[in-house]
C-alpha positions as CSV (number, residue, x, y, z in Angstrom):
1,M,93.3,73.4,102.4
2,A,95.6,76.1,101.0
3,K,95.6,79.6,102.5
4,K,93.8,82.2,100.5
5,K,96.0,85.0,99.2
6,N,94.7,88.5,99.7
7,T,94.9,89.9,96.2
8,G,92.2,92.5,96.4
9,F,94.5,95.4,97.0
10,Q,96.8,94.6,94.1
11,S,93.8,94.2,91.8
12,A,92.4,97.5,92.9
13,A,95.8,99.2,92.5
14,G,95.9,98.1,88.9
15,L,92.5,99.5,88.2
16,V,93.4,102.8,89.8
17,R,96.5,103.0,87.8
18,Y,94.6,102.2,84.6
19,F,92.0,105.0,85.2
20,E,94.6,107.6,86.3
21,E,96.4,107.1,83.0
22,E,93.3,107.6,81.0
23,K,93.5,111.3,79.9
24,T,91.3,111.2,76.8
25,G,87.6,112.0,76.6
26,V,85.2,114.8,76.5
27,K,85.5,117.4,79.3
28,I,82.2,118.9,80.2
29,D,81.9,121.8,82.7
30,P,79.6,120.8,85.6
31,Y,77.6,123.9,85.0
32,W,76.5,122.6,81.6
33,V,75.6,119.2,83.0
34,I,73.2,120.9,85.4
35,V,71.8,123.3,82.8
36,M,71.1,120.4,80.4
37,G,69.4,118.4,83.2
38,V,67.1,121.3,84.0
39,A,66.4,122.0,80.3
40,T,65.5,118.3,79.8
41,A,63.2,118.3,82.8
42,V,61.5,121.5,81.5
43,V,61.0,120.0,78.0
44,V,59.6,116.8,79.3
45,T,57.2,118.6,81.7
46,I,56.0,120.8,78.8
47,L,55.4,117.8,76.6
48,H,53.6,116.0,79.3
49,V,51.3,119.0,79.8
50,M,50.7,119.4,76.1
51,Y,50.2,115.7,75.3
52,P,48.9,113.9,78.4
53,A,49.2,110.2,78.4
C-alpha cells in the first residue's frame, strides 16, 4: 500500500492565496449591517403584531 501524501496544507495555501487576491466586491460598513438587522427585526415584529398568524 502506497504512503498517503499530506497535501492538505498545499490545498489550503492555494485557497488562501485565491481569496487574498480577490479585491472586488461591495464593501459595507459593519455599522450598517447591524442597523439593517435591527430594522429588519423591528419590521418583522410589527408585522407579526399587526397580522398574527
